[in-house]
Structures are given as structure tokens and as C-alpha cells.
C-alpha positions in Angstrom: 43.3 119.5 -24.1 43.0 120.5 -28.0 39.9 122.2 -28.5 40.6 123.3 -32.1 39.3 120.9 -34.3 36.7 122.2 -36.4 34.9 121.2 -40.2 34.7 124.1 -42.7 34.6 127.7 -40.9 32.8 126.2 -38.1 34.7 125.2 -35.0 33.6 122.1 -33.3 35.6 121.5 -29.8 33.3 119.1 -28.7 34.6 116.3 -31.1 37.9 116.0 -29.4 36.4 115.8 -25.7 36.1 112.4 -25.3 34.7 111.1 -21.9 32.9 107.9 -20.4 29.6 109.1 -21.2 30.1 109.2 -25.1 31.6 105.8 -25.3 29.0 103.3 -27.1 27.1 100.5 -25.0 24.6 97.5 -25.4 21.5 99.4 -26.9 23.0 102.5 -28.2 23.3 101.4 -31.9 22.2 104.8 -33.9 22.8 107.2 -31.4 24.0 110.4 -32.9 27.2 110.4 -31.4 28.3 114.0 -32.1 24.9 115.5 -31.1 26.0 113.4 -27.5 29.5 114.8 -27.5 28.3 118.2 -28.3 25.6 118.6 -25.4 27.9 116.5 -22.7 30.8 119.1 -23.9 28.3 122.2 -23.3 26.8 121.1 -19.9 30.5 120.2 -18.6 32.0 123.3 -19.7 33.2 125.6 -16.9 32.7 123.0 -14.3 34.9 121.5 -12.1 34.3 118.2 -13.5 35.5 119.6 -16.8 38.4 121.2 -15.3 39.5 117.6 -13.7 38.7 115.7 -17.0 41.2 118.4 -18.7 43.8 117.9 -16.0 43.5 113.9 -16.8 43.7 114.7 -20.5 47.1 116.7 -20.1 48.3 113.9 -18.1 47.5 111.6 -20.7 48.9 113.5 -23.1 52.0 114.0 -21.4 51.8 110.0 -21.0 51.6 109.5 -24.6 54.5 112.2 -25.5 57.2 110.0 -23.2 56.1 106.8 -24.6 56.6 108.2 -28.1 60.0 109.6 -26.9 61.0 105.9 -26.2 59.9 104.8 -29.6 62.1 107.1 -31.2 65.1 105.9 -29.0 64.7 102.5 -30.5 67.0 101.3 -33.1 66.5 98.7 -35.8 68.8 96.3 -33.3 66.7 97.3 -30.4 63.5 96.4 -32.5 65.1 93.1 -33.9 66.1 92.1 -30.4 62.6 92.4 -28.9 61.0 91.1 -32.3 63.1 88.1 -31.0 61.7 88.4 -27.4 58.2 88.7 -28.6 58.0 85.9 -31.0 59.4 83.6 -28.3 56.9 84.8 -26.1 54.3 84.3 -28.3 55.1 80.9 -28.5 55.4 80.2 -25.0 51.8 81.8 -24.5 50.3 79.6 -27.5 51.2 76.8 -25.5 49.1 77.2 -22.7 46.2 77.9 -24.8 43.3 75.4 -23.2 40.4 74.7 -25.4 39.3 71.9 -23.2 36.7 73.7 -21.4 33.6 76.0 -21.8 32.6 79.2 -20.0 29.5 80.9 -20.0 29.3 84.6 -19.0 25.7 85.6 -18.2 24.6 89.1 -17.8 21.4 90.6 -17.2 19.9 93.1 -19.4 19.7 96.8 -17.6 19.5 95.0 -14.4 18.3 98.0 -12.3 16.2 99.6 -14.7 14.6 96.1 -15.5 13.6 95.3 -11.8 12.3 98.5 -11.1 9.9 98.0 -14.3 8.9 94.4 -13.4 7.9 96.2 -10.1 5.9 99.2 -11.7 4.5 98.1 -14.9 3.8 101.4 -15.9 7.1 102.2 -16.9 7.5 99.6 -19.9 8.1 101.4 -23.1 9.1 104.5 -21.5 12.8 105.9 -21.2 13.8 105.8 -17.6 17.1 106.0 -15.7 17.8 104.4 -12.0 19.9 107.2 -10.5 18.9 111.1 -9.6 19.7 114.5 -11.3 23.5 113.9 -9.6 24.3 110.7 -11.0 22.7 107.1 -13.1 23.2 103.7 -12.2 21.8 102.4 -15.1 19.2 103.3 -18.0 16.8 101.2 -19.8 16.9 100.7 -23.4 14.4 103.1 -24.4 16.7 105.8 -22.8 19.7 104.2 -24.2 18.3 105.3 -27.9 19.0 109.1 -26.6 22.5 108.5 -25.4 21.7 107.9 -22.0 23.7 105.6 -20.0 25.4 104.7 -16.5 27.8 106.7 -14.9 26.2 110.0 -16.4 25.1 112.6 -14.3 21.6 112.9 -14.6 21.0 116.6 -15.7 23.0 116.0 -18.7 20.7 112.7 -19.3 17.7 114.9 -18.7 19.3 117.4 -21.6 19.7 114.4 -24.0 16.0 113.4 -22.8 13.8 115.8 -21.7 11.3 113.0 -20.9 13.3 111.0 -18.6 12.1 109.3 -15.8 13.9 108.9 -12.8 13.5 106.1 -9.6 15.8 106.3 -7.0 17.8 103.1 -6.3 16.7 100.3 -3.9 19.4 98.0 -3.5 17.5 95.5 -1.2 15.5 94.9 -4.0 18.2 94.3 -6.6 20.0 91.8 -3.8 16.7 90.0 -3.6 16.3 89.5 -7.6 20.3 88.6 -8.0 20.0 85.9 -5.5 17.0 84.4 -7.5 19.6 84.3 -10.4 22.2 82.8 -8.7 20.0 80.0 -7.5 19.6 79.3 -11.2 23.4 79.5 -11.9 24.2 77.3 -9.1 22.0 74.2 -10.7 24.3 74.6 -13.9 27.7 75.3 -11.9 28.0 74.9 -8.3 31.2 77.1 -8.0 30.1 80.0 -10.5 32.0 83.0 -10.1 29.9 85.9 -9.2 31.3 89.2 -10.4 28.4 91.8 -9.5 24.9 91.8 -8.7 23.9 91.0 -12.2 26.7 89.0 -13.9 28.3 85.9 -13.4 30.7 83.3 -15.0 29.6 79.8 -15.4 32.2 76.7 -16.5 29.6 74.4 -18.2 31.5 71.9 -18.9 30.9 69.2 -16.8 26.9 70.1 -17.6 27.4 69.7 -21.4 29.3 66.4 -20.9 26.5 65.1 -18.4 23.7 66.0 -20.4 25.3 65.4 -23.9 23.8 69.0 -25.0 25.8 71.5 -26.8 26.8 74.7 -24.9 24.1 77.0 -27.0 21.4 74.7 -25.6 22.7 74.9 -22.2 22.8 78.6 -22.4 19.1 78.8 -23.8 17.8 76.5 -21.2 19.5 78.6 -18.5 18.2 82.0 -20.0 14.7 80.6 -19.9 14.6 79.1 -16.3 16.2 82.7 -15.3 12.9 84.1 -17.1 10.9 81.9 -15.5 11.9 82.3 -12.2 12.5 86.2 -11.9 10.5 87.6 -15.0 13.7 89.5 -16.0 15.9 88.8 -19.7 19.4 88.1 -19.8 22.3 87.9 -22.3 24.6 85.0 -22.5 28.3 84.7 -24.0 30.0 81.2 -24.6 33.8 80.5 -25.4 36.6 78.5 -24.4 37.6 81.2 -21.6 36.4 83.9 -19.4 38.0 86.9 -21.6 36.2 85.9 -24.7 33.3 84.8 -22.8 32.4 88.2 -21.7 32.8 89.6 -25.0 30.5 87.2 -26.8 27.5 88.3 -23.9 27.7 91.7 -25.5 27.2 90.8 -28.8 23.4 90.2 -29.0 22.1 92.1 -26.1 19.6 92.4 -25.5 17.9 89.2 -24.7 20.2 87.3 -26.8 23.5 84.9 -26.7 26.7 84.5 -28.6 28.9 81.2 -29.2 32.3 81.0 -29.8 33.4 77.5 -30.8 36.4 75.6 -28.8 38.5 76.0 -32.0 42.0 78.1 -32.3 41.1 79.1 -35.9 37.8 80.2 -35.0 39.0 82.3 -32.0 41.9 84.0 -34.2 39.2 84.9 -36.8 36.7 86.5 -33.8 39.7 88.2 -32.3 41.3 90.0 -35.4 38.8 92.6 -36.1 37.6 92.7 -32.6 38.2 96.4 -31.2 40.5 96.5 -27.9 38.1 98.7 -26.2 35.7 95.6 -25.9 38.2 93.5 -23.9 37.9 93.8 -20.1 40.9 95.3 -18.6 41.3 98.1 -21.5 39.9 101.4 -20.4 39.8 104.6 -22.0 43.7 106.0 -20.9 45.0 102.5 -22.3 43.1 102.8 -24.9 44.5 105.9 -26.0 48.3 105.1 -25.4 48.0 102.2 -27.5 46.0 103.8 -30.4 47.8 107.2 -30.3 51.7 105.9 -29.5 51.6 102.3 -31.4 48.6 102.7 -33.9 46.8 99.8 -32.3 42.7 99.7 -32.8 42.0 96.0 -33.1 43.4 92.8 -31.3 45.0 91.7 -34.3 47.4 94.8 -34.2 48.6 93.3 -31.0 50.6 90.6 -32.4 51.7 92.7 -35.2 53.0 95.6 -32.8 54.4 92.7 -30.3 58.1 93.9 -30.4 57.2 97.3 -29.4 54.5 96.2 -26.4 57.8 94.2 -25.2 60.2 96.9 -25.6 57.7 99.7 -23.9 56.1 98.1 -21.5 56.5 95.7 -18.3 56.7 92.1 -18.8 53.1 91.7 -17.3 51.4 94.5 -19.6 53.1 92.7 -22.2 52.0 89.3 -21.9 48.0 90.8 -21.3 48.3 92.4 -24.7 49.6 89.3 -26.6 46.9 87.1 -24.5 44.5 89.3 -26.0 45.9 89.0 -29.5 46.3 85.1 -29.0 42.6 85.1 -27.9 44.0 83.6 -24.6 42.3 83.7 -21.3 41.8 82.3 -17.8 40.2 78.9 -17.8 40.5 77.4 -14.4 38.1 77.9 -11.9 39.1 80.9 -9.6 40.0 80.2 -6.0 37.5 81.6 -3.5 39.4 84.2 -1.9 39.2 85.8 1.7 37.8 89.4 1.7 40.4 91.7 2.4 38.5 95.0 3.0 35.2 96.3 2.6 34.0 99.8 1.6 31.1 101.9 1.0 30.7 105.6 0.0 28.3 108.2 -0.6 28.0 110.6 -3.5 25.9 114.2 -3.2 26.2 117.7 -4.6 29.2 119.8 -3.4 29.1 121.1 -0.1 31.0 122.3 2.8 28.6 121.9 5.7 29.9 120.4 8.6 26.6 119.0 10.1 25.9 117.1 7.0 29.4 115.9 6.1 29.2 114.3 10.0 26.1 112.9 8.8 26.9 111.3 6.0 29.9 109.8 7.7 27.7 108.8 10.8 25.5 106.5 7.5 28.4 104.9 6.5 29.6 104.0 9.9 26.5 102.2 10.4 26.5 100.5 7.2 30.1 99.1 7.7 28.5 98.2 11.4 25.9 96.0 9.5 28.7 93.8 7.9 30.1 92.5 11.3 33.5 92.7 10.2 36.2 93.6 12.8 39.3 95.7 11.3 42.5 97.7 12.7 42.7 99.7 9.6 40.4 102.6 8.7 40.5 104.6 5.6 38.5 108.0 4.8 37.9 108.5 1.2 37.3 112.3 0.3 36.5 113.7 -3.2 36.8 117.6 -3.3 34.4 119.8 -5.4 36.9 120.1 -8.1 36.8 116.2 -8.1 40.5 115.7 -6.2 40.6 112.5 -4.6 42.3 112.2 -1.2 42.5 109.4 1.1 43.5 109.5 5.0 44.0 106.2 7.1 44.9 105.3 10.6 45.8 101.8 12.0 44.5 101.2 15.7 45.8 98.8 18.2 42.3 96.9 18.8 39.8 95.7 16.2 37.0 97.7 15.6 33.6 97.1 14.3 31.0 99.3 15.9 29.2 102.4 14.6 30.6 104.2 17.7 34.2 103.7 17.6 34.3 103.5 13.6 32.7 107.2 13.6 34.8 108.2 16.7 37.8 107.6 14.6 36.4 108.4 11.2 35.4 111.6 12.6 38.9 112.6 13.7 40.4 111.8 10.2 37.6 114.1 8.8 38.0 117.1 11.2 41.9 117.4 10.1 40.6 118.2 6.7 38.0 120.8 7.4 36.8 123.2 6.4 36.3 121.5 3.1 34.0 121.1 -0.1 33.2 117.6 -0.7 30.9 115.7 -3.1 31.9 112.2 -1.9 32.9 110.5 1.3 33.8 106.9 1.6 34.8 104.5 4.6 36.9 101.3 4.1 37.8 99.0 6.8 40.6 96.5 6.5 43.0 94.5 8.4 40.7 92.0 9.5 41.2 89.8 12.6 42.4 87.1 10.7 45.7 85.3 10.3 48.0 84.9 7.3 46.4 81.6 6.2 42.9 82.9 6.6 41.9 81.0 9.2 39.6 82.5 12.0 41.8 84.5 15.0 42.4 82.4 17.8 41.6 84.3 20.9 43.3 82.3 23.1 46.4 83.2 21.3 48.6 85.5 23.3 49.8 88.7 21.6 53.7 90.0 21.3 52.6 92.7 24.3 51.1 90.2 26.4 54.2 87.9 26.0 56.7 91.0 26.7 54.5 91.8 29.8 54.8 88.2 31.2 58.4 87.9 29.9 59.8 89.0 33.5 57.9 86.1 35.2 59.1 83.5 33.3 62.6 83.0 31.6 61.9 81.8 27.9 64.5 79.6 26.0 65.1 80.8 22.5 65.1 77.7 21.0 61.8 76.5 23.0 60.3 80.1 21.3 61.3 78.9 18.0 63.5 82.2 17.6 65.6 80.6 14.7 62.8 80.7 12.6 61.9 84.0 12.9 62.9 87.0 10.2 61.6 89.9 8.6 60.5 87.9 5.6 57.5 86.6 8.0 55.6 90.3 8.7 55.9 91.4 5.2 52.4 91.9 3.2 52.4 91.0 -0.5 50.4 93.8 -2.9 48.4 92.6 -5.9 49.6 94.6 -8.8 46.7 95.9 -11.3 47.1 95.8 -14.9 48.6 98.1 -17.2 50.5 100.8 -18.1 53.1 102.4 -16.5 56.7 103.6 -17.6 59.7 101.9 -16.2 59.9 103.9 -13.3 57.1 101.9 -11.7 57.5 98.6 -13.9 60.2 97.3 -11.5 57.2 96.9 -8.7 55.3 94.6 -10.8 54.9 90.8 -10.7 58.5 89.9 -11.5 59.1 91.3 -8.1 63.1 92.0 -8.2 63.4 91.6 -4.4 62.8 87.7 -5.0 65.7 87.8 -7.6 68.5 89.1 -5.5 68.1 87.9 -1.6 70.3 90.4 -0.1 68.4 89.7 3.1 70.5 88.8 6.2 67.6 86.9 8.1 69.3 84.0 7.8 72.3 85.0 9.7 70.4 85.8 12.9 69.1 82.6 13.3 71.6 81.2 16.0 73.2 82.9 18.8 76.5 80.8 20.0 78.2 82.0 23.3 80.1 84.6 21.4 76.6 86.2 20.3 77.1 89.1 21.6 80.4 90.2 20.2 78.6 89.0 16.8 75.8 91.5 17.0 78.5 93.9 18.0 80.9 93.3 14.9 77.7 93.5 12.7 76.4 96.7 14.2 79.8 98.4 13.8 80.0 97.1 10.2 77.1 99.1 9.3 79.5 101.9 8.8 80.5 100.1 5.5 77.1 99.7 3.8 77.8 102.7 1.5 81.0 101.6 0.2 80.0 97.5 -0.3 76.4 99.2 -1.8 78.4 101.5 -4.2 80.2 98.7 -5.7 77.1 97.3 -7.3 77.8 99.8 -10.2 81.1 97.6 -10.6 78.9 94.5 -11.3 77.8 93.4 -14.7 74.3 94.7 -14.5 73.0 94.1 -17.9 72.9 90.7 -19.4 73.5 90.5 -23.2 73.5 94.5 -23.0 69.7 94.3 -22.7 68.4 92.0 -19.6 68.7 93.0 -16.0 70.7 90.5 -14.2 68.9 90.8 -10.8 65.2 90.7 -12.2 64.9 89.9 -15.7 63.4 93.5 -17.5 64.7 94.4 -20.4 65.7 97.6 -21.3 67.2 98.9 -24.7 70.7 100.5 -24.2 69.4 103.8 -25.7 67.2 104.2 -22.4 69.6 105.8 -20.7 67.4 107.8 -17.9 65.3 104.4 -17.7 68.3 102.5 -17.0 69.6 104.6 -14.4 66.0 104.9 -12.8 66.3 100.9 -12.7 69.7 100.9 -11.1 68.8 103.5 -8.4 65.8 101.1 -7.4 68.3 98.3 -7.4 70.4 100.0 -5.6 67.8 101.5 -2.9 66.5 97.9 -2.5 69.8 96.6 -1.3 70.4 99.3 1.2 67.3 98.7 2.3 67.4 94.8 2.7 70.9 95.2 4.3 69.5 97.6 7.3 66.3 95.5 7.7 68.4 92.4 7.8 71.3 93.5 10.2 70.8 92.8 14.1 70.4 95.6 16.7 73.2 96.3 18.6 72.9 96.4 22.3 73.3 99.4 24.0 73.6 98.8 27.8 71.0 101.1 29.7 72.6 103.8 31.9 72.0 102.9 35.6 69.5 105.4 37.6 69.0 105.6 41.4 70.8 103.8 44.3 73.9 102.1 42.7 74.4 100.1 45.8 70.8 98.7 45.3 71.2 94.8 44.8 69.8 93.8 41.3 68.6 89.9 40.5 71.5 88.5 38.5 70.6 88.6 34.5 71.9 85.6 32.9 74.9 86.2 30.7 75.8 84.6 27.1 78.3 82.3 28.9 76.1 80.8 31.4 73.6 79.6 28.7 73.8 78.4 25.4 71.2 80.8 24.3 70.3 84.4 24.7 66.8 84.7 26.7 64.4 86.6 24.5 63.7 88.8 27.2 67.2 90.6 27.0 66.2 92.3 23.4 63.3 93.9 25.3 62.9 96.5 27.5 61.2 95.6 31.0 58.2 97.5 32.1 58.3 96.4 35.2 62.0 96.4 37.3 60.3 94.5 40.2 60.1 91.1 38.4 64.0 91.4 37.5 
């Protein structure tokens, strides 16, 4: 991280020290930004946090240099090609623009601080923050004028504002008031989307039509209802989609609203001069990369640099950036999704006291038990005194939910890391006892282990068991990809899913076992020796179509990106090998006999005796007396 910036003869290294604390937030207009930067720099310098920020800054710098190097490799022909790709994609995205819906984003004003002020009126007009000297959850608008904000350590906030009052968090209180606001939301949109305790999205299209009033009047009425119900103020943003509605709600904070008409020209005018950091999903790292590599500062620049975005980023990332430049966002009501995991964590001053760490673990285990969710996978999250984040996980045979079980397994994970100095401990429980469709777990359904144990007692015909419909694909778990910004080494794993474009799995080949099925299985097993040779033939295939597009997954890479193309090819090659290995049937190797050779054994049905092999042929019997 460069620290040599100066004005005149006075060095000012803090000017290049950009942290989350120095970014403007609602209510921070007029704050002396350089003063805040200087104090944050001086208070952080030499700390473990400072060292960690330097490491992250170095990583971002290296990433920026790599992208710059890729930019330099692009020839004029490449740029022309990707400009055509971008222009075509912009037309396709423009066709998806929906101006028929009206979305309203509600954001409570300094929610935690406002609730505490409501509970203690003596705090009104005084700079106050909810949190502690370790970390602040939020600050009221009086404190924000000094540069104090959420996610800032309390000791830095106290330096910025010596009169700052700290109030401990009380989430039961905040949850209660959040419930009151949601009762109001439900009157305008029964399917509103709650993003957190203090903000929500509402589709007010039907409410406007049914009552024959404008979106601005609906917003004004809703905000008045919330104030009458709770005594708290909120801000609102109205726009044709959720992406823009969230931006609009921040414009006239606190206790205000902003309406963006459902008109394409109005949207394009609004988005043109909007800084990219105002967009949800574009954080500090993404902003630095777009700004320092491509010179993108506003949303309008996204369209001006569309060719470079399509050339340097994955399809999903490029589409997101182009949608931002067009002001296009989601307009459909999100479907309710079942919870996949639940987590809880605690931050504290760095310590290596094992008794204290186990006490925190006990508290987290109790919190997890209160959620009454049964899961099989337990993940322990640790943040060391040097801000290094570690995760350790264990998947259990049985579902657990009690404090005792969670604590027992979490303690084992923690013990493996001791001795260690920590500043954060977190627990996550996942892999809940629900099937793939989200329906409740059927306790009457037998597990595979139970079925195997009983297989010696009953001969099961594979056709009645549905063997022909079973393949590895039924047991794959999909992973959601997050937004943004990775180079092409990882872009191959995004939403395009190359594995779906090149179906190499031989799963269907194992659907039917005829009379010669054992021979078929053995032939397939013997053919495994030829896998390397068959896979190597992939190089001889025409992988790149029109010199740019991968014929397997559709990703486009310029011919000059030699290293990136090689990595992309290696990915497909490894994928093919993995598919072929997972798709091959197992070779059945006879088990050597032990004990008395003359001992009579029950006759095992052979392939010639029956049309299908019984499923128990493929499993090792646990109890030979059942044979």
C-alpha cells in the first residue's frame, strides 16, 4: 500500500488509506473527510487490523495489475469483437426492461439508535452510538456529523467525537419494533420482502391501482402509518425496480422520500450521473477495480466501457454491470426460499483464554438451540487476533439441535485449533432434515443404511426398487454463485456451468442390467485404463468457435489470452476426467473366502437365473447368517 502521498512538503499518508469507515453515509454530508481519514489512519496504524488491511490492499493491487495486463493484451480486433458482443447483449437486456411495476423500498432511519432514543428521550439531540468500544452497530445523525458510523470501532469513534454516548445493543427491543413496522408493510403488500430488521421492499403496483392514488401518496401514507404505530421515522424510495428503489430511498434521508417515474428516459437520466458505489452489490473492491482499471466512475460509464466489461469479466458479472448502466433491475416478487443454514457469532477483544473461548462457544450453542432447527453439518468460524478468518466443519451421521450436542462437536473443532488468540467465534448449522423439494423430513422413510441392513432378509428386484432411475446427478447439491469479480480462472464456475454444456456422464448407461450385465461391468472397468488416452483427444477437438467462443460452455476469451485459455482448457479436461470416473460402474471383485471351505452357503442368485441383479449384490453383507 502506497503511503507516500503528500501535499507540498507535508506527507499525508492517510489520504491513500481508504477503509469502510471513511465512506460517506446518509447524514454525513459536510463531514471533514480528510480529518476522519487522518484519525482512522493514526488510530489504526501498527494494529493487527491495519496489517490485515494492508494485506487486503496488496491483494487488490495485484488483482488490478492482472486486469490491466489483460487489457493491454486486447488488440483492436479483439475490442471490435467484444464491442459487437456487448452491443448485442445490451439490446437483449433492453428487451427485458419492465416498467409495469412500482417498487417501494423502506429504510428505517438509524433504526437501533432511534429505538434507544424512543426508549430514553434524554438521549435526543446528543451524539449516541449503539454498540461498545469494540464495535458500533449504528450511530444517530448527531454522531454522524463527526464522522461516526456503523462498523467503526468504538475507540476510533470516541476519538472523532469525545462526547459520544455508548448504548449496549438490545435485539429483543429492535425485533419488537421491527414486527410493528412489518404489520404496516403487510397492509400495502402481503408479500413484502424483508431484507433485515430495518428495511423491506414492497410491490405497491396493485395498491396504487386499487386505490387510484399515486406511488408518492402511498409512500407518504405508509411512512405516516409507521410513525403513528411506532414513533419512528423512515425513508422511502419509489422506482420501477428494486435496484433503483434502494438507491432512491437514500436520497432524502432522514424522514424523506424520492420518486423515480416509470419512464425509460427518466431512468436513464437518473442513472447516468449516479456513482457506481451507490449501487447495491458494488462494494469497495469492485469499485476500485472498475475505477482504477477501466476508468468507470458512474453508471453511465458502464455502457461506454461495455466492450471491456464483456472481455474481462464473466457473463454473469458483465450482465450485472450492463444492467446497472441501463438501470434495469428485478421486478418480479422473489419466491420464498427455505432456510439453508443458520449462524450466529460473537466479537470480543482478542484473547487466548481458553475458558473464555469455551464460554462464548456455550453461549452460541444455546442461541442455536433456541432456533429449534435440526442439522447435520456444523461449521465453526474463527477470526484470529491478526484478523485471519478460519473455518472448520464437521458433517455428522445424525441430526442435532440441542445445546449439549452442538457444544460437544463445536468444542472438538475448537480444541483442534488451540492454543490460539481470537477476536471472533461463530457457529453455523446447515444440512437441515428436509428433502430436496423442501418438504418436511418423513420419519417413516427408511435410510439407505437401514435398507442395506434389511437387504439380507428380503430379495429386492431392481426394477421394483427403481434402480433404472438412479444416477449420480440425483445426489448433486447446487451452489449459488455470488456477484462479481473474479478472473477467468474461477469464472468457469459461474452460472454458465460448463458441465451442463458437455454432458459426459455415462449415468444412463447403467440404467439396465441385462443377462450379461457382469460382463458389461467388467468390460467397462477394464476400459478405465484407456481414459487418459480418450481424454487427451480433447485437445484435438475444435474447442474455440470463431476464435473467441468456447464450444463447450460459451465463454469468450481473446486469442491473446494464452494463459487464461490454457486454464480454461484444463478446467474442461479435469471436468471430463471427473465425469468419466464418476459415471463408470464399479468393478465387482469376488471376495476371498475365509474359514471352512466345506461349509455350505445359501445359493446366491446368478445373472442367468434372473433378469435383473438384486441390489444386495452391490453391497457387503454385515451379517453372513442372513445369506
